[in-house]
C-alpha positions in Angstrom: 222.5 -57.1 -178.5 225.6 -55.2 -177.1 227.5 -55.9 -180.3 224.6 -54.7 -182.5 224.2 -51.5 -180.5 227.9 -50.8 -180.6 228.1 -51.4 -184.3 225.3 -48.9 -184.9 227.2 -46.4 -182.7 230.3 -46.9 -184.7 228.4 -46.2 -187.9 226.4 -43.3 -186.4 229.0 -41.5 -184.3 232.5 -42.2 -185.9 232.2 -39.0 -188.0 231.4 -36.5 -185.1 234.0 -38.2 -182.8 236.7 -38.1 -185.5 236.0 -34.5 -186.3 236.3 -33.5 -182.6 239.4 -35.6 -182.1 241.1 -34.0 -185.2 240.3 -30.6 -183.8 241.7 -31.5 -180.4 244.8 -33.3 -181.6 245.6 -31.6 -184.9 246.7 -35.0 -186.3 244.3 -37.2 -188.2 246.2 -40.4 -187.6 246.3 -39.8 -183.8 242.7 -38.8 -183.9 241.7 -42.1 -185.7 243.6 -44.1 -183.0 241.9 -42.2 -180.2 238.4 -42.7 -181.7 239.2 -46.4 -182.0 240.2 -46.4 -178.3 236.9 -44.7 -177.5 234.9 -47.5 -179.0 237.1 -50.1 -177.3 236.5 -48.4 -174.0 232.8 -48.1 -174.8 232.6 -51.8 -175.5 234.3 -52.6 -172.2 232.2 -50.2 -170.2 228.9 -50.7 -172.1 227.2 -52.3 -169.0 227.8 -49.1 -167.0 226.1 -46.9 -169.7 222.7 -46.2 -168.0 221.2 -44.3 -170.9 220.7 -41.1 -168.8 222.5 -39.2 -171.6 222.7 -39.6 -175.3 225.2 -42.2 -176.5 227.2 -39.4 -178.3 227.5 -37.4 -175.1 228.8 -40.5 -173.3 231.2 -41.3 -176.2 232.4 -37.6 -176.3 233.1 -37.8 -172.5 235.2 -40.9 -173.2 237.0 -39.1 -176.1 237.8 -36.1 -173.9 239.4 -38.4 -171.3 241.4 -40.2 -173.9 242.6 -36.9 -175.4 243.6 -35.8 -171.9 245.5 -39.0 -171.3 247.2 -38.7 -174.7 248.4 -35.1 -173.9 249.4 -36.1 -170.4 251.5 -39.0 -171.7 253.0 -36.9 -174.6 253.7 -33.9 -172.4 255.6 -36.0 -169.9 257.6 -37.8 -172.6 258.9 -34.6 -174.4 262.5 -33.7 -173.8 263.5 -30.5 -172.1 263.2 -27.4 -174.2 266.1 -25.1 -174.7 265.5 -21.3 -174.4 268.8 -20.5 -176.1 266.8 -18.9 -178.9 265.6 -16.2 -176.5 268.4 -15.8 -173.9 272.2 -15.6 -174.1 274.5 -17.5 -171.7 274.2 -14.8 -169.1 270.3 -15.1 -169.1 269.8 -11.7 -170.8 267.4 -11.3 -173.7 269.1 -11.8 -177.1 266.5 -9.6 -178.7 264.6 -7.1 -176.7 262.0 -6.6 -179.5 259.9 -9.4 -178.0 259.2 -7.1 -175.0 258.0 -4.2 -177.1 254.3 -3.7 -178.0 253.3 -4.9 -181.5 252.8 -2.2 -184.1 249.8 -3.6 -185.8 248.1 -1.4 -188.3 245.1 -3.7 -188.9 242.4 -4.1 -186.4 242.5 -7.3 -184.4 239.0 -8.4 -185.7 240.2 -7.9 -189.3 243.2 -10.2 -188.7 241.1 -12.9 -187.1 238.8 -12.8 -190.1 241.7 -13.1 -192.6 242.0 -16.6 -193.9 245.7 -16.3 -194.7 246.5 -14.9 -191.3 244.6 -17.8 -189.6 246.6 -20.2 -191.7 249.8 -18.6 -190.7 248.7 -18.6 -187.1 247.8 -22.3 -187.2 251.2 -23.1 -188.8 253.0 -21.1 -186.1 251.1 -23.0 -183.4 251.9 -26.3 -184.9 255.6 -25.4 -185.1 255.7 -24.9 -181.3 257.4 -27.6 -179.2 254.8 -29.9 -177.8 255.6 -28.8 -174.2 254.3 -25.3 -175.2 251.8 -26.2 -177.9 249.7 -28.6 -175.8 249.1 -26.2 -172.8 248.6 -23.3 -175.2 245.9 -25.2 -177.2 244.2 -26.4 -174.1 244.1 -22.9 -172.5 243.4 -20.7 -175.5 241.7 -22.9 -178.1 239.8 -25.3 -175.8 239.3 -22.5 -173.3 240.0 -24.6 -170.3 240.7 -22.8 -167.0 244.3 -22.8 -165.7 243.6 -25.1 -162.8 242.1 -27.7 -165.2 245.0 -27.5 -167.6 247.5 -27.7 -164.7 245.7 -30.8 -163.3 245.4 -32.6 -166.7 249.1 -32.0 -167.4 250.2 -32.5 -163.8 252.1 -29.2 -163.6 251.8 -26.3 -161.3 249.8 -23.2 -162.2 253.0 -21.2 -162.0 254.7 -23.5 -164.4 251.7 -23.3 -166.7 251.9 -19.4 -166.8 255.6 -19.6 -167.7 254.9 -22.2 -170.4 252.1 -20.0 -171.9 254.3 -16.9 -171.8 257.1 -18.8 -173.6 254.6 -20.1 -176.2 253.2 -16.6 -176.8 256.7 -15.3 -177.3 257.5 -18.0 -179.8 254.2 -17.4 -181.6 254.8 -13.7 -181.7 258.2 -14.2 -183.2 256.8 -16.6 -185.8 254.0 -14.2 -186.7 256.4 -11.3 -186.9 258.6 -13.2 -189.3 255.9 -15.0 -191.3 253.1 -12.5 -191.4 253.9 -8.9 -190.3 257.3 -8.7 -191.9 255.7 -9.8 -195.2 252.7 -7.5 -194.9 
């Protein structure tokens, strides 16, 4: 019976799980691997499923834990990031423009509704080093609270704020070059 139920879950819930995993990971192949791991974990832990929630809810919980484990492992395995792009050998800013306010003529809501801008923003996010991209996505896109992100990545909250700041600076520079300079 267990095998039959799990087969029906695979047929029924693979689509929603894959869609969520692709959103969280931004990589279809990694997402497919994670979804496969979700079903393997569900098979192993099937006897602990009490039916108090919907199967999809239970599977999504497993997915979220698998994604957190994925990011934790990936985050720790990344090499150190050089800030030479922003600072010179004395520690001074190479370009003070990053400290100035943006001169944006369009309203923020207009930009966020612009398909081309969103594509550029997504490309800029994907170009970030993983050490910056992962916390930035968790904090801003998944809207997780700082303590939760810090705990999942096993970093201090102070370190998280510095990483987010560096990620925002890199995003700003990318958007300046790839969007605002071309507008």
